PQR file with spaces between the fields and no chain letter, atoms N, CA, C, O and H, PARSE charges and radii, in Angstrom:
ATOM       1  N    MET     1      97.047  113.195  128.393 -0.4000 1.5000
ATOM       2  CA   MET     1      97.695  111.982  128.789 -0.0000 2.0000
ATOM       3  C    MET     1      98.803  112.358  129.774  0.5500 1.7000
ATOM       4  O    MET     1      99.560  113.302  129.550 -0.5500 1.4000
ATOM       5  N    HIS     2      98.880  111.609  130.852 -0.4000 1.5000
ATOM       6  CA   HIS     2      99.913  111.856  131.856 -0.0000 2.0000
ATOM       7  C    HIS     2     100.535  110.526  132.259  0.5500 1.7000
ATOM       8  O    HIS     2      99.832  109.603  132.670 -0.5500 1.4000
ATOM       9  H    HIS     2      98.265  110.841  131.034  0.4000 1.0000
ATOM      10  N    GLU     3     101.855  110.431  132.141 -0.4000 1.5000
ATOM      11  CA   GLU     3     102.584  109.227  132.515 -0.0000 2.0000
ATOM      12  C    GLU     3     103.276  109.495  133.841  0.5500 1.7000
ATOM      13  O    GLU     3     104.080  110.420  133.949 -0.5500 1.4000
ATOM      14  H    GLU     3     102.426  111.181  131.807  0.4000 1.0000
ATOM      15  N    ARG     4     102.969  108.692  134.847 -0.4000 1.5000
ATOM      16  CA   ARG     4     103.431  108.964  136.219 -0.0000 2.0000
ATOM      17  C    ARG     4     104.928  108.787  136.426  0.5500 1.7000
ATOM      18  O    ARG     4     105.552  109.625  137.077 -0.5500 1.4000
ATOM      19  H    ARG     4     102.316  107.940  134.760  0.4000 1.0000
ATOM      20  N    THR     5     105.520  107.728  135.895 -0.4000 1.5000
ATOM      21  CA   THR     5     106.922  107.428  136.177 -0.0000 2.0000
ATOM      22  C    THR     5     107.854  108.559  135.740  0.5500 1.7000
ATOM      23  O    THR     5     108.709  108.990  136.513 -0.5500 1.4000
ATOM      24  H    THR     5     105.013  107.048  135.366  0.4000 1.0000
ATOM      25  N    SER     6     107.695  109.031  134.525 -0.4000 1.5000
ATOM      26  CA   SER     6     108.576  110.085  134.019 -0.0000 2.0000
ATOM      27  C    SER     6     108.004  111.482  134.232  0.5500 1.7000
ATOM      28  O    SER     6     108.725  112.469  134.089 -0.5500 1.4000
ATOM      29  H    SER     6     107.000  108.681  133.897  0.4000 1.0000
ATOM      30  N    GLY     7     106.719  111.582  134.572 -0.4000 1.5000
ATOM      31  CA   GLY     7     106.081  112.874  134.744 -0.0000 2.0000
ATOM      32  C    GLY     7     105.734  113.551  133.422  0.5500 1.7000
ATOM      33  O    GLY     7     105.427  114.742  133.385 -0.5500 1.4000
ATOM      34  H    GLY     7     106.133  110.780  134.688  0.4000 1.0000
ATOM      35  N    THR     8     105.785  112.779  132.339 -0.4000 1.5000
ATOM      36  CA   THR     8     105.479  113.324  131.016 -0.0000 2.0000
ATOM      37  C    THR     8     103.986  113.585  130.880  0.5500 1.7000
ATOM      38  O    THR     8     103.159  112.763  131.274 -0.5500 1.4000
ATOM      39  H    THR     8     106.034  111.811  132.369  0.4000 1.0000
ATOM      40  N    SER     9     103.660  114.723  130.325 -0.4000 1.5000
ATOM      41  CA   SER     9     102.265  115.076  130.120 -0.0000 2.0000
ATOM      42  C    SER     9     102.078  115.567  128.696  0.5500 1.7000
ATOM      43  O    SER     9     102.854  116.397  128.221 -0.5500 1.4000
ATOM      44  H    SER     9     104.332  115.391  130.005  0.4000 1.0000
ATOM      45  N    ARG    10     101.058  115.067  128.008 -0.4000 1.5000
ATOM      46  CA   ARG    10     100.735  115.484  126.642 -0.0000 2.0000
ATOM      47  C    ARG    10      99.241  115.759  126.569  0.5500 1.7000
ATOM      48  O    ARG    10      98.455  115.116  127.265 -0.5500 1.4000
ATOM      49  H    ARG    10     100.428  114.393  128.394  0.4000 1.0000
ATOM      50  N    TRP    11      98.844  116.713  125.726 -0.4000 1.5000
ATOM      51  CA   TRP    11      97.425  117.022  125.577 -0.0000 2.0000
ATOM      52  C    TRP    11      97.126  117.300  124.116  0.5500 1.7000
ATOM      53  O    TRP    11      98.023  117.581  123.321 -0.5500 1.4000
ATOM      54  H    TRP    11      99.482  117.235  125.161  0.4000 1.0000
ATOM      55  N    ASP    12      95.846  117.217  123.780 -0.4000 1.5000
ATOM      56  CA   ASP    12      95.413  117.428  122.413 -0.0000 2.0000
ATOM      57  C    ASP    12      93.938  117.821  122.420  0.5500 1.7000
ATOM      58  O    ASP    12      93.157  117.304  123.219 -0.5500 1.4000
ATOM      59  H    ASP    12      95.117  116.989  124.426  0.4000 1.0000
ATOM      60  N    ALA    13      93.561  118.735  121.528 -0.4000 1.5000
ATOM      61  CA   ALA    13      92.161  119.122  121.332 -0.0000 2.0000
ATOM      62  C    ALA    13      91.977  119.400  119.844  0.5500 1.7000
ATOM      63  O    ALA    13      92.856  119.975  119.200 -0.5500 1.4000
ATOM      64  H    ALA    13      94.196  119.155  120.879  0.4000 1.0000
ATOM      65  N    ALA    14      90.839  118.993  119.305 -0.4000 1.5000
ATOM      66  CA   ALA    14      90.587  119.180  117.874 -0.0000 2.0000
ATOM      67  C    ALA    14      89.129  119.564  117.627  0.5500 1.7000
ATOM      68  O    ALA    14      88.346  118.733  117.168 -0.5500 1.4000
ATOM      69  H    ALA    14      90.125  118.526  119.827  0.4000 1.0000
ATOM      70  N    PRO    15      88.752  120.816  117.926 -0.5600 1.5000
ATOM      71  CA   PRO    15      87.383  121.239  117.627  0.2800 2.0000
ATOM      72  C    PRO    15      87.164  121.247  116.110  0.5500 1.7000
ATOM      73  O    PRO    15      88.072  121.561  115.340 -0.5500 1.4000
ATOM      74  N    GLN    16      85.953  120.899  115.701 -0.4000 1.5000
ATOM      75  CA   GLN    16      85.673  120.831  114.274 -0.0000 2.0000
ATOM      76  C    GLN    16      84.236  121.213  113.968  0.5500 1.7000
ATOM      77  O    GLN    16      83.356  121.142  114.825 -0.5500 1.4000
ATOM      78  H    GLN    16      85.215  120.644  116.327  0.4000 1.0000
ATOM      79  N    LEU    17      84.023  121.615  112.733 -0.4000 1.5000
ATOM      80  CA   LEU    17      82.698  121.922  112.210 -0.0000 2.0000
ATOM      81  C    LEU    17      82.365  120.831  111.209  0.5500 1.7000
ATOM      82  O    LEU    17      83.142  120.564  110.293 -0.5500 1.4000
ATOM      83  H    LEU    17      84.738  121.672  112.037  0.4000 1.0000
ATOM      84  N    VAL    18      81.200  120.195  111.385 -0.4000 1.5000
ATOM      85  CA   VAL    18      80.801  119.091  110.508 -0.0000 2.0000
ATOM      86  C    VAL    18      79.606  119.521  109.673  0.5500 1.7000
ATOM      87  O    VAL    18      78.607  120.008  110.202 -0.5500 1.4000
ATOM      88  H    VAL    18      80.569  120.413  112.129  0.4000 1.0000
ATOM      89  N    LEU    19      79.720  119.336  108.362 -0.4000 1.5000
ATOM      90  CA   LEU    19      78.632  119.618  107.435 -0.0000 2.0000
ATOM      91  C    LEU    19      78.128  118.306  106.858  0.5500 1.7000
ATOM      92  O    LEU    19      78.915  117.402  106.575 -0.5500 1.4000
ATOM      93  H    LEU    19      80.532  118.940  107.933  0.4000 1.0000
ATOM      94  N    VAL    20      76.809  118.200  106.683 -0.4000 1.5000
ATOM      95  CA   VAL    20      76.189  117.023  106.084 -0.0000 2.0000
ATOM      96  C    VAL    20      75.414  117.511  104.854  0.5500 1.7000
ATOM      97  O    VAL    20      74.224  117.813  104.952 -0.5500 1.4000
ATOM      98  H    VAL    20      76.170  118.934  106.912  0.4000 1.0000
ATOM      99  N    PRO    21      76.094  117.589  103.676 -0.5600 1.5000
ATOM     100  CA   PRO    21      75.428  118.121  102.486  0.2800 2.0000
ATOM     101  C    PRO    21      74.290  117.231  101.979  0.5500 1.7000
ATOM     102  O    PRO    21      73.279  117.734  101.489 -0.5500 1.4000
ATOM     103  N    VAL    22      74.453  115.932  102.095 -0.4000 1.5000
ATOM     104  CA   VAL    22      73.411  114.967  101.744 -0.0000 2.0000
ATOM     105  C    VAL    22      73.467  113.843  102.763  0.5500 1.7000
ATOM     106  O    VAL    22      74.497  113.629  103.403 -0.5500 1.4000
ATOM     107  H    VAL    22      75.274  115.524  102.493  0.4000 1.0000
ATOM     108  N    ARG    23      72.375  113.134  102.911 -0.4000 1.5000
ATOM     109  CA   ARG    23      72.320  112.039  103.883 -0.0000 2.0000
ATOM     110  C    ARG    23      73.406  111.004  103.575  0.5500 1.7000
ATOM     111  O    ARG    23      73.510  110.530  102.444 -0.5500 1.4000
ATOM     112  H    ARG    23      71.539  113.309  102.391  0.4000 1.0000
ATOM     113  N    GLY    24      74.202  110.660  104.567 -0.4000 1.5000
ATOM     114  CA   GLY    24      75.242  109.657  104.410 -0.0000 2.0000
ATOM     115  C    GLY    24      76.627  110.203  104.100  0.5500 1.7000
ATOM     116  O    GLY    24      77.590  109.436  104.073 -0.5500 1.4000
ATOM     117  H    GLY    24      74.117  111.045  105.486  0.4000 1.0000
ATOM     118  N    ILE    25      76.758  111.506  103.864 -0.4000 1.5000
ATOM     119  CA   ILE    25      78.056  112.125  103.582 -0.0000 2.0000
ATOM     120  C    ILE    25      78.332  113.185  104.646  0.5500 1.7000
ATOM     121  O    ILE    25      77.472  114.017  104.937 -0.5500 1.4000
ATOM     122  H    ILE    25      75.976  112.129  103.886  0.4000 1.0000
ATOM     123  N    GLU    26      79.536  113.152  105.225 -0.4000 1.5000
ATOM     124  CA   GLU    26      79.945  114.143  106.220 -0.0000 2.0000
ATOM     125  C    GLU    26      81.268  114.765  105.807  0.5500 1.7000
ATOM     126  O    GLU    26      82.184  114.062  105.382 -0.5500 1.4000
ATOM     127  H    GLU    26      80.234  112.476  104.989  0.4000 1.0000
ATOM     128  N    ILE    27      81.367  116.069  105.931 -0.4000 1.5000
ATOM     129  CA   ILE    27      82.611  116.788  105.684 -0.0000 2.0000
ATOM     130  C    ILE    27      82.941  117.545  106.960  0.5500 1.7000
ATOM     131  O    ILE    27      82.156  118.378  107.414 -0.5500 1.4000
ATOM     132  H    ILE    27      80.623  116.641  106.277  0.4000 1.0000
ATOM     133  N    ALA    28      84.103  117.257  107.540 -0.4000 1.5000
ATOM     134  CA   ALA    28      84.514  117.894  108.793 -0.0000 2.0000
ATOM     135  C    ALA    28      85.776  118.711  108.559  0.5500 1.7000
ATOM     136  O    ALA    28      86.698  118.263  107.878 -0.5500 1.4000
ATOM     137  H    ALA    28      84.741  116.581  107.171  0.4000 1.0000
ATOM     138  N    ASN    29      85.812  119.912  109.129 -0.4000 1.5000
ATOM     139  CA   ASN    29      86.965  120.788  109.021 -0.0000 2.0000
ATOM     140  C    ASN    29      87.244  121.335  110.414  0.5500 1.7000
ATOM     141  O    ASN    29      86.322  121.741  111.121 -0.5500 1.4000
ATOM     142  H    ASN    29      85.063  120.276  109.682  0.4000 1.0000
ATOM     143  N    GLY    30      88.512  121.346  110.808 -0.4000 1.5000
ATOM     144  CA   GLY    30      88.839  121.837  112.138 -0.0000 2.0000
ATOM     145  C    GLY    30      90.301  122.173  112.285  0.5500 1.7000
ATOM     146  O    GLY    30      91.063  122.170  111.318 -0.5500 1.4000
ATOM     147  H    GLY    30      89.261  121.016  110.234  0.4000 1.0000
ATOM     148  N    TYR    31      90.680  122.464  113.524 -0.4000 1.5000
ATOM     149  CA   TYR    31      92.067  122.802  113.837 -0.0000 2.0000
ATOM     150  C    TYR    31      92.487  121.982  115.044  0.5500 1.7000
ATOM     151  O    TYR    31      91.757  121.899  116.032 -0.5500 1.4000
ATOM     152  H    TYR    31      90.060  122.466  114.309  0.4000 1.0000
ATOM     153  N    ARG    32      93.645  121.386  114.963 -0.4000 1.5000
ATOM     154  CA   ARG    32      94.157  120.547  116.043 -0.0000 2.0000
ATOM     155  C    ARG    32      95.182  121.326  116.851  0.5500 1.7000
ATOM     156  O    ARG    32      96.135  121.875  116.298 -0.5500 1.4000
ATOM     157  H    ARG    32      94.238  121.453  114.160  0.4000 1.0000
ATOM     158  N    PHE    33      94.979  121.371  118.174 -0.4000 1.5000
ATOM     159  CA   PHE    33      95.870  122.048  119.113 -0.0000 2.0000
ATOM     160  C    PHE    33      96.565  121.008  119.981  0.5500 1.7000
ATOM     161  O    PHE    33      96.106  119.869  120.065 -0.5500 1.4000
ATOM     162  H    PHE    33      94.205  120.926  118.623  0.4000 1.0000
ATOM     163  N    GLY    34      97.662  121.383  120.624 -0.4000 1.5000
ATOM     164  CA   GLY    34      98.290  120.534  121.621 -0.0000 2.0000
ATOM     165  C    GLY    34      99.676  120.081  121.235  0.5500 1.7000
ATOM     166  O    GLY    34     100.157  120.354  120.135 -0.5500 1.4000
ATOM     167  H    GLY    34      98.035  122.309  120.556  0.4000 1.0000
ATOM     168  N    ASP    35     100.319  119.374  122.173 -0.4000 1.5000
ATOM     169  CA   ASP    35     101.685  118.909  121.939 -0.0000 2.0000
ATOM     170  C    ASP    35     101.775  117.393  121.712  0.5500 1.7000
ATOM     171  O    ASP    35     102.873  116.842  121.637 -0.5500 1.4000
ATOM     172  H    ASP    35      99.928  119.153  123.066  0.4000 1.0000
ATOM     173  N    LEU    36     100.638  116.730  121.605 -0.4000 1.5000
ATOM     174  CA   LEU    36     100.620  115.293  121.322 -0.0000 2.0000
ATOM     175  C    LEU    36     100.790  115.096  119.822  0.5500 1.7000
ATOM     176  O    LEU    36     100.051  115.693  119.039 -0.5500 1.4000
ATOM     177  H    LEU    36      99.746  117.178  121.666  0.4000 1.0000
ATOM     178  N    THR    37     101.741  114.276  119.406 -0.4000 1.5000
ATOM     179  CA   THR    37     101.931  114.003  117.983 -0.0000 2.0000
ATOM     180  C    THR    37     101.419  112.608  117.663  0.5500 1.7000
ATOM     181  O    THR    37     101.643  111.667  118.424 -0.5500 1.4000
ATOM     182  H    THR    37     102.341  113.791  120.041  0.4000 1.0000
ATOM     183  N    ASP    38     100.738  112.480  116.547 -0.4000 1.5000
ATOM     184  CA   ASP    38     100.151  111.215  116.112 -0.0000 2.0000
ATOM     185  C    ASP    38     100.357  111.085  114.603  0.5500 1.7000
ATOM     186  O    ASP    38      99.610  111.692  113.835 -0.5500 1.4000
ATOM     187  H    ASP    38     100.557  113.245  115.929  0.4000 1.0000
ATOM     188  N    PRO    39     101.345  110.313  114.159 -0.5600 1.5000
ATOM     189  CA   PRO    39     101.608  110.200  112.721  0.2800 2.0000
ATOM     190  C    PRO    39     100.459  109.565  111.948  0.5500 1.7000
ATOM     191  O    PRO    39     100.394  109.708  110.727 -0.5500 1.4000
ATOM     192  N    ASP    40      99.560  108.875  112.619 -0.4000 1.5000
ATOM     193  CA   ASP    40      98.400  108.287  111.944 -0.0000 2.0000
ATOM     194  C    ASP    40      97.323  109.328  111.665  0.5500 1.7000
ATOM     195  O    ASP    40      96.444  109.090  110.837 -0.5500 1.4000
ATOM     196  H    ASP    40      99.613  108.758  113.611  0.4000 1.0000
ATOM     197  N    PHE    41      97.370  110.466  112.331 -0.4000 1.5000
ATOM     198  CA   PHE    41      96.354  111.494  112.169 -0.0000 2.0000
ATOM     199  C    PHE    41      96.561  112.310  110.893  0.5500 1.7000
ATOM     200  O    PHE    41      95.603  112.584  110.170 -0.5500 1.4000
ATOM     201  H    PHE    41      98.084  110.659  113.004  0.4000 1.0000
ATOM     202  N    SER    42      97.781  112.689  110.622 -0.4000 1.5000
ATOM     203  CA   SER    42      98.063  113.516  109.449 -0.0000 2.0000
ATOM     204  C    SER    42      99.513  113.343  109.034  0.5500 1.7000
ATOM     205  O    SER    42     100.293  112.667  109.705 -0.5500 1.4000
ATOM     206  H    SER    42      98.559  112.467  111.210  0.4000 1.0000
ATOM     207  N    VAL    43      99.851  113.955  107.937 -0.4000 1.5000
ATOM     208  CA   VAL    43     101.223  113.866  107.434 -0.0000 2.0000
ATOM     209  C    VAL    43     102.201  114.440  108.448  0.5500 1.7000
ATOM     210  O    VAL    43     103.242  113.844  108.726 -0.5500 1.4000
ATOM     211  H    VAL    43      99.217  114.505  107.393  0.4000 1.0000
ATOM     212  N    ARG    44     101.859  115.605  109.000 -0.4000 1.5000
ATOM     213  CA   ARG    44     102.744  116.241  109.986 -0.0000 2.0000
ATOM     214  C    ARG    44     102.591  115.603  111.360  0.5500 1.7000
ATOM     215  O    ARG    44     103.527  115.631  112.159 -0.5500 1.4000
ATOM     216  H    ARG    44     101.014  116.090  108.774  0.4000 1.0000
ATOM     217  N    GLY    45     101.431  115.032  111.646 -0.4000 1.5000
ATOM     218  CA   GLY    45     101.207  114.364  112.914 -0.0000 2.0000
ATOM     219  C    GLY    45     100.996  115.265  114.104  0.5500 1.7000
ATOM     220  O    GLY    45     100.928  114.767  115.228 -0.5500 1.4000
ATOM     221  H    GLY    45     100.671  115.010  110.997  0.4000 1.0000
ATOM     222  N    GLY    46     100.891  116.562  113.918 -0.4000 1.5000
ATOM     223  CA   GLY    46     100.731  117.489  115.027 -0.0000 2.0000
ATOM     224  C    GLY    46      99.627  118.483  114.789  0.5500 1.7000
ATOM     225  O    GLY    46      98.633  118.199  114.120 -0.5500 1.4000
ATOM     226  H    GLY    46     100.947  116.967  113.005  0.4000 1.0000
ATOM     227  N    LYS    47      99.828  119.679  115.362 -0.4000 1.5000
ATOM     228  CA   LYS    47      98.781  120.694  115.282 -0.0000 2.0000
ATOM     229  C    LYS    47      98.657  121.258  113.870  0.5500 1.7000
ATOM     230  O    LYS    47      99.586  121.199  113.063 -0.5500 1.4000
ATOM     231  H    LYS    47     100.635  119.910  115.905  0.4000 1.0000
ATOM     232  N    GLY    48      97.472  121.808  113.605 -0.4000 1.5000
ATOM     233  CA   GLY    48      97.226  122.428  112.314 -0.0000 2.0000
ATOM     234  C    GLY    48      95.816  122.142  111.819  0.5500 1.7000
ATOM     235  O    GLY    48      95.045  121.428  112.460 -0.5500 1.4000
ATOM     236  H    GLY    48      96.718  121.856  114.260  0.4000 1.0000
ATOM     237  N    TRP    49      95.496  122.720  110.658 -0.4000 1.5000
ATOM     238  CA   TRP    49      94.188  122.532  110.044 -0.0000 2.0000
ATOM     239  C    TRP    49      94.041  121.132  109.493  0.5500 1.7000
ATOM     240  O    TRP    49      95.019  120.525  109.058 -0.5500 1.4000
ATOM     241  H    TRP    49      96.122  123.300  110.137  0.4000 1.0000
ATOM     242  N    PHE    50      92.818  120.613  109.509 -0.4000 1.5000
ATOM     243  CA   PHE    50      92.550  119.309  108.914 -0.0000 2.0000
ATOM     244  C    PHE    50      91.152  119.298  108.306  0.5500 1.7000
ATOM     245  O    PHE    50      90.296  120.106  108.667 -0.5500 1.4000
ATOM     246  H    PHE    50      92.023  121.106  109.862  0.4000 1.0000
ATOM     247  N    MET    51      90.935  118.373  107.381 -0.4000 1.5000
ATOM     248  CA   MET    51      89.619  118.154  106.797 -0.0000 2.0000
ATOM     249  C    MET    51      89.462  116.662  106.559  0.5500 1.7000
ATOM     250  O    MET    51      90.376  116.004  106.061 -0.5500 1.4000
ATOM     251  H    MET    51      91.630  117.716  107.088  0.4000 1.0000
ATOM     252  N    THR    52      88.302  116.134  106.918 -0.4000 1.5000
ATOM     253  CA   THR    52      88.002  114.726  106.661 -0.0000 2.0000
ATOM     254  C    THR    52      86.674  114.623  105.923  0.5500 1.7000
ATOM     255  O    THR    52      85.784  115.458  106.086 -0.5500 1.4000
ATOM     256  H    THR    52      87.560  116.668  107.323  0.4000 1.0000
ATOM     257  N    ILE    53      86.566  113.589  105.119 -0.4000 1.5000
ATOM     258  CA   ILE    53      85.331  113.299  104.394 -0.0000 2.0000
ATOM     259  C    ILE    53      84.932  111.875  104.744  0.5500 1.7000
ATOM     260  O    ILE    53      85.750  110.959  104.662 -0.5500 1.4000
ATOM     261  H    ILE    53      87.288  112.911  104.987  0.4000 1.0000
ATOM     262  N    GLY    54      83.675  111.687  105.136 -0.4000 1.5000
ATOM     263  CA   GLY    54      83.188  110.367  105.516 -0.0000 2.0000
ATOM     264  C    GLY    54      81.906  110.007  104.791  0.5500 1.7000
ATOM     265  O    GLY    54      81.127  110.880  104.409 -0.5500 1.4000
ATOM     266  H    GLY    54      83.010  112.431  105.202  0.4000 1.0000
ATOM     267  N    ALA    55      81.698  108.721  104.607 -0.4000 1.5000
ATOM     268  CA   ALA    55      80.481  108.231  103.963 -0.0000 2.0000
ATOM     269  C    ALA    55      79.927  107.062  104.758  0.5500 1.7000
ATOM     270  O    ALA    55      80.679  106.237  105.278 -0.5500 1.4000
ATOM     271  H    ALA    55      82.331  108.012  104.917  0.4000 1.0000
ATOM     272  N    THR    56      78.614  106.999  104.846 -0.4000 1.5000
ATOM     273  CA   THR    56      77.939  105.903  105.515 -0.0000 2.0000
ATOM     274  C    THR    56      77.298  105.022  104.451  0.5500 1.7000
ATOM     275  O    THR    56      76.521  105.497  103.623 -0.5500 1.4000
ATOM     276  H    THR    56      78.004  107.669  104.423  0.4000 1.0000
ATOM     277  N    ILE    57      77.628  103.745  104.483 -0.4000 1.5000
ATOM     278  CA   ILE    57      77.036  102.791  103.537 -0.0000 2.0000
ATOM     279  C    ILE    57      76.281  101.751  104.359  0.5500 1.7000
ATOM     280  O    ILE    57      76.851  101.102  105.235 -0.5500 1.4000
ATOM     281  H    ILE    57      78.259  103.360  105.156  0.4000 1.0000
ATOM     282  N    THR    58      74.999  101.605  104.066 -0.4000 1.5000
ATOM     283  CA   THR    58      74.164  100.618  104.750 -0.0000 2.0000
ATOM     284  C    THR    58      73.505   99.713  103.721  0.5500 1.7000
ATOM     285  O    THR    58      73.646   99.927  102.517 -0.5500 1.4000
ATOM     286  H    THR    58      74.536  102.133  103.354  0.4000 1.0000
ATOM     287  N    GLU    59      72.788   98.705  104.195 -0.4000 1.5000
ATOM     288  CA   GLU    59      72.072   97.806  103.287 -0.0000 2.0000
ATOM     289  C    GLU    59      71.077   98.595  102.441  0.5500 1.7000
ATOM     290  O    GLU    59      70.884   98.303  101.261 -0.5500 1.4000
ATOM     291  H    GLU    59      72.674   98.532  105.173  0.4000 1.0000
ATOM     292  N    GLN    60      70.453   99.591  103.050 -0.4000 1.5000
ATOM     293  CA   GLN    60      69.448  100.389  102.343 -0.0000 2.0000
ATOM     294  C    GLN    60      70.086  101.231  101.239  0.5500 1.7000
ATOM     295  O    GLN    60      69.509  101.362  100.160 -0.5500 1.4000
ATOM     296  H    GLN    60      70.610   99.828  104.009  0.4000 1.0000
ATOM     297  N    SER    61      71.261  101.802  101.489 -0.4000 1.5000
ATOM     298  CA   SER    61      71.893  102.620  100.460 -0.0000 2.0000
ATOM     299  C    SER    61      72.370  101.751   99.301  0.5500 1.7000
ATOM     300  O    SER    61      72.352  102.199   98.154 -0.5500 1.4000
ATOM     301  H    SER    61      71.730  101.695  102.366  0.4000 1.0000
ATOM     302  N    LEU    62      72.799  100.511   99.577 -0.4000 1.5000
ATOM     303  CA   LEU    62      73.232   99.614   98.507 -0.0000 2.0000
ATOM     304  C    LEU    62      72.060   99.180   97.643  0.5500 1.7000
ATOM     305  O    LEU    62      72.203   99.059   96.426 -0.5500 1.4000
ATOM     306  H    LEU    62      72.814  100.147  100.508  0.4000 1.0000
ATOM     307  N    SER    63      70.897   98.942   98.255 -0.4000 1.5000
ATOM     308  CA   SER    63      69.739   98.557   97.454 -0.0000 2.0000
ATOM     309  C    SER    63      69.284   99.722   96.576  0.5500 1.7000
ATOM     310  O    SER    63      68.786   99.508   95.471 -0.5500 1.4000
ATOM     311  H    SER    63      70.781   99.040   99.243  0.4000 1.0000
ATOM     312  N    THR    64      69.451  100.951   97.065 -0.4000 1.5000
ATOM     313  CA   THR    64      69.110  102.123   96.265 -0.0000 2.0000
ATOM     314  C    THR    64      70.047  102.245   95.067  0.5500 1.7000
ATOM     315  O    THR    64      69.602  102.554   93.961 -0.5500 1.4000
ATOM     316  H    THR    64      69.855  101.125   97.963  0.4000 1.0000
ATOM     317  N    ILE    65      71.321  102.009   95.273 -0.4000 1.5000
ATOM     318  CA   ILE    65      72.293  102.065   94.179 -0.0000 2.0000
ATOM     319  C    ILE    65      72.000  100.969   93.158  0.5500 1.7000
ATOM     320  O    ILE    65      72.025  101.220   91.954 -0.5500 1.4000
ATOM     321  H    ILE    65      71.684  101.758   96.171  0.4000 1.0000
ATOM     322  N    ALA    66      71.723   99.761   93.631 -0.4000 1.5000
ATOM     323  CA   ALA    66      71.412   98.648   92.728 -0.0000 2.0000
ATOM     324  C    ALA    66      70.145   98.943   91.930  0.5500 1.7000
ATOM     325  O    ALA    66      70.086   98.644   90.737 -0.5500 1.4000
ATOM     326  H    ALA    66      71.702   99.557   94.610  0.4000 1.0000
ATOM     327  N    GLY    67      69.133   99.524   92.570 -0.4000 1.5000
ATOM     328  CA   GLY    67      67.897   99.881   91.879 -0.0000 2.0000
ATOM     329  C    GLY    67      68.131  100.945   90.813  0.5500 1.7000
ATOM     330  O    GLY    67      67.536  100.904   89.736 -0.5500 1.4000
ATOM     331  H    GLY    67      69.181   99.766   93.539  0.4000 1.0000
ATOM     332  N    PHE    68      69.002  101.892   91.128 -0.4000 1.5000
ATOM     333  CA   PHE    68      69.321  102.946   90.162 -0.0000 2.0000
ATOM     334  C    PHE    68      69.958  102.353   88.904  0.5500 1.7000
ATOM     335  O    PHE    68      69.535  102.663   87.790 -0.5500 1.4000
ATOM     336  H    PHE    68      69.485  101.925   92.003  0.4000 1.0000
ATOM     337  N    TRP    69      70.971  101.502   89.078 -0.4000 1.5000
ATOM     338  CA   TRP    69      71.648  100.924   87.920 -0.0000 2.0000
ATOM     339  C    TRP    69      70.769   99.920   87.199  0.5500 1.7000
ATOM     340  O    TRP    69      70.848   99.792   85.978 -0.5500 1.4000
ATOM     341  H    TRP    69      71.314  101.249   89.982  0.4000 1.0000
ATOM     342  N    GLY    70      69.935   99.209   87.937 -0.4000 1.5000
ATOM     343  CA   GLY    70      68.990   98.279   87.300 -0.0000 2.0000
ATOM     344  C    GLY    70      67.982   99.001   86.431  0.5500 1.7000
ATOM     345  O    GLY    70      67.653   98.532   85.342 -0.5500 1.4000
ATOM     346  H    GLY    70      69.870   99.313   88.929  0.4000 1.0000
ATOM     347  N    ALA    71      67.486  100.137   86.900 -0.4000 1.5000
ATOM     348  CA   ALA    71      66.508  100.919   86.147 -0.0000 2.0000
ATOM     349  C    ALA    71      67.128  101.522   84.885  0.5500 1.7000
ATOM     350  O    ALA    71      66.430  101.711   83.889 -0.5500 1.4000
ATOM     351  H    ALA    71      67.753  100.518   87.785  0.4000 1.0000
ATOM     352  N    ARG    72      68.407  101.822   84.914 -0.4000 1.5000
ATOM     353  CA   ARG    72      69.073  102.405   83.740 -0.0000 2.0000
ATOM     354  C    ARG    72      69.241  101.397   82.608  0.5500 1.7000
ATOM     355  O    ARG    72      69.300  101.781   81.440 -0.5500 1.4000
ATOM     356  H    ARG    72      68.974  101.668   85.724  0.4000 1.0000
ATOM     357  N    HIS    73      69.319  100.103   82.947 -0.4000 1.5000
ATOM     358  CA   HIS    73      69.581   99.072   81.945 -0.0000 2.0000
ATOM     359  C    HIS    73      68.317   98.351   81.474  0.5500 1.7000
ATOM     360  O    HIS    73      68.403   97.384   80.716 -0.5500 1.4000
ATOM     361  H    HIS    73      69.271   99.791   83.896  0.4000 1.0000
ATOM     362  N    GLU    74      67.163   98.808   81.910 -0.4000 1.5000
ATOM     363  CA   GLU    74      65.911   98.151   81.492 -0.0000 2.0000
ATOM     364  C    GLU    74      65.399   98.744   80.219  0.5500 1.7000
ATOM     365  O    GLU    74      64.359   98.320   79.715 -0.5500 1.4000
ATOM     366  H    GLU    74      67.093   99.593   82.525  0.4000 1.0000
């Protein structure tokens, strides 16, 4: 990011390795470099190690969950 009026320049890079242990679940681990601070990104808001966990929920995954619990109660 470069702001022309003040000449301020900030940069950021966050390479990461993403693992998908099962369909619909992602685990990402990486390291954040740069001088851009973002308090929404992490507690420290700057560079350092990070890990995120994500899940994908679709209509198909919900019907599978409902079928599983329905089959258990029959």
